[in-house]
VOVOBA-306701 format. One record per residue (C-alpha): x, y, z. Coordinates in Angstrom, 1 decimal, padded with zeros to 4 digits. Example, Ala and Ser with C-alpha at 12.3 -4.5 7.8 and 13.67 -1.06 7.14 Angstrom:
REM residues 2
<r X="012.3" Y="-004.5" Z="007.8"/>
<r X="013.7" Y="-001.1" Z="007.1"/>
This chain:
REM residues 82
<r X="065.4" Y="079.2" Z="029.8"/>
<r X="063.4" Y="080.1" Z="032.9"/>
<r X="064.2" Y="078.9" Z="036.4"/>
<r X="061.8" Y="076.8" Z="038.4"/>
<r X="061.9" Y="076.4" Z="042.2"/>
<r X="060.7" Y="073.4" Z="044.2"/>
<r X="061.1" Y="072.3" Z="047.7"/>
<r X="062.5" Y="068.9" Z="048.8"/>
<r X="061.7" Y="068.0" Z="052.4"/>
<r X="061.6" Y="071.8" Z="053.0"/>
<r X="064.9" Y="072.6" Z="051.2"/>
<r X="064.5" Y="075.1" Z="048.3"/>
<r X="066.0" Y="073.8" Z="045.0"/>
<r X="066.3" Y="075.4" Z="041.6"/>
<r X="066.1" Y="073.9" Z="038.2"/>
<r X="065.3" Y="074.7" Z="034.6"/>
<r X="061.8" Y="075.0" Z="033.2"/>
<r X="060.8" Y="071.7" Z="031.7"/>
<r X="063.2" Y="069.6" Z="033.8"/>
<r X="062.0" Y="066.6" Z="035.7"/>
<r X="061.8" Y="066.5" Z="039.4"/>
<r X="064.4" Y="063.7" Z="039.4"/>
<r X="066.7" Y="065.8" Z="037.3"/>
<r X="066.4" Y="068.8" Z="039.7"/>
<r X="067.1" Y="066.5" Z="042.6"/>
<r X="070.2" Y="065.0" Z="041.0"/>
<r X="071.4" Y="068.4" Z="039.8"/>
<r X="071.2" Y="069.6" Z="043.4"/>
<r X="073.2" Y="066.7" Z="044.8"/>
<r X="070.4" Y="064.4" Z="046.0"/>
<r X="071.2" Y="060.9" Z="044.8"/>
<r X="068.5" Y="059.1" Z="046.8"/>
<r X="065.2" Y="060.2" Z="048.0"/>
<r X="063.2" Y="057.1" Z="049.0"/>
<r X="063.7" Y="054.2" Z="051.4"/>
<r X="062.3" Y="050.8" Z="050.5"/>
<r X="063.0" Y="047.5" Z="052.2"/>
<r X="065.8" Y="049.2" Z="054.2"/>
<r X="067.7" Y="050.5" Z="051.1"/>
<r X="068.0" Y="054.0" Z="049.8"/>
<r X="066.6" Y="054.5" Z="046.3"/>
<r X="066.6" Y="057.2" Z="043.6"/>
<r X="066.8" Y="057.1" Z="039.8"/>
<r X="067.4" Y="053.6" Z="038.5"/>
<r X="065.9" Y="053.2" Z="035.0"/>
<r X="065.0" Y="056.9" Z="034.4"/>
<r X="062.0" Y="056.0" Z="032.2"/>
<r X="059.3" Y="055.3" Z="034.7"/>
<r X="059.3" Y="051.5" Z="034.7"/>
<r X="061.1" Y="050.5" Z="037.9"/>
<r X="059.4" Y="052.9" Z="040.4"/>
<r X="062.6" Y="053.4" Z="042.5"/>
<r X="062.3" Y="057.2" Z="042.2"/>
<r X="058.8" Y="057.6" Z="043.6"/>
<r X="058.2" Y="060.7" Z="045.8"/>
<r X="055.2" Y="062.6" Z="047.2"/>
<r X="054.4" Y="065.7" Z="045.3"/>
<r X="052.0" Y="068.3" Z="046.7"/>
<r X="050.5" Y="065.6" Z="048.9"/>
<r X="050.1" Y="063.0" Z="046.1"/>
<r X="052.1" Y="059.8" Z="046.9"/>
<r X="053.7" Y="057.5" Z="044.3"/>
<r X="054.8" Y="060.1" Z="041.8"/>
<r X="057.7" Y="059.0" Z="039.5"/>
<r X="060.3" Y="061.8" Z="039.9"/>
<r X="061.9" Y="060.8" Z="036.5"/>
<r X="058.6" Y="061.3" Z="034.7"/>
<r X="057.0" Y="064.4" Z="036.4"/>
<r X="058.0" Y="067.7" Z="035.0"/>
<r X="058.7" Y="070.1" Z="037.9"/>
<r X="056.3" Y="073.0" Z="038.3"/>
<r X="057.0" Y="076.2" Z="040.2"/>
<r X="056.4" Y="075.7" Z="043.9"/>
<r X="056.1" Y="071.9" Z="043.9"/>
<r X="056.5" Y="070.5" Z="047.4"/>
<r X="058.4" Y="067.2" Z="047.0"/>
<r X="058.8" Y="064.8" Z="050.0"/>
<r X="060.8" Y="061.6" Z="050.5"/>
<r X="058.8" Y="058.4" Z="050.8"/>
<r X="059.6" Y="055.8" Z="053.4"/>
<r X="058.4" Y="052.2" Z="052.9"/>
<r X="059.1" Y="049.2" Z="055.0"/>
């Protein structure tokens, strides 16, 4: 399998081709990547229903990290919501 590289808040991360963004974040030690209502959030349901794992990808807000297959060079950013 090929390796894919993304950045998360400027940090370069590696994963496997076909892996979700959420999977790459988890595999690289990131358990949370969003703040909502004062609480840290990450993967909860893992199937795209709960929306706890949303991130900004290449400038597009509200992307579900558990559903989005990572592409080489994706720029992923944490989302902060009140």
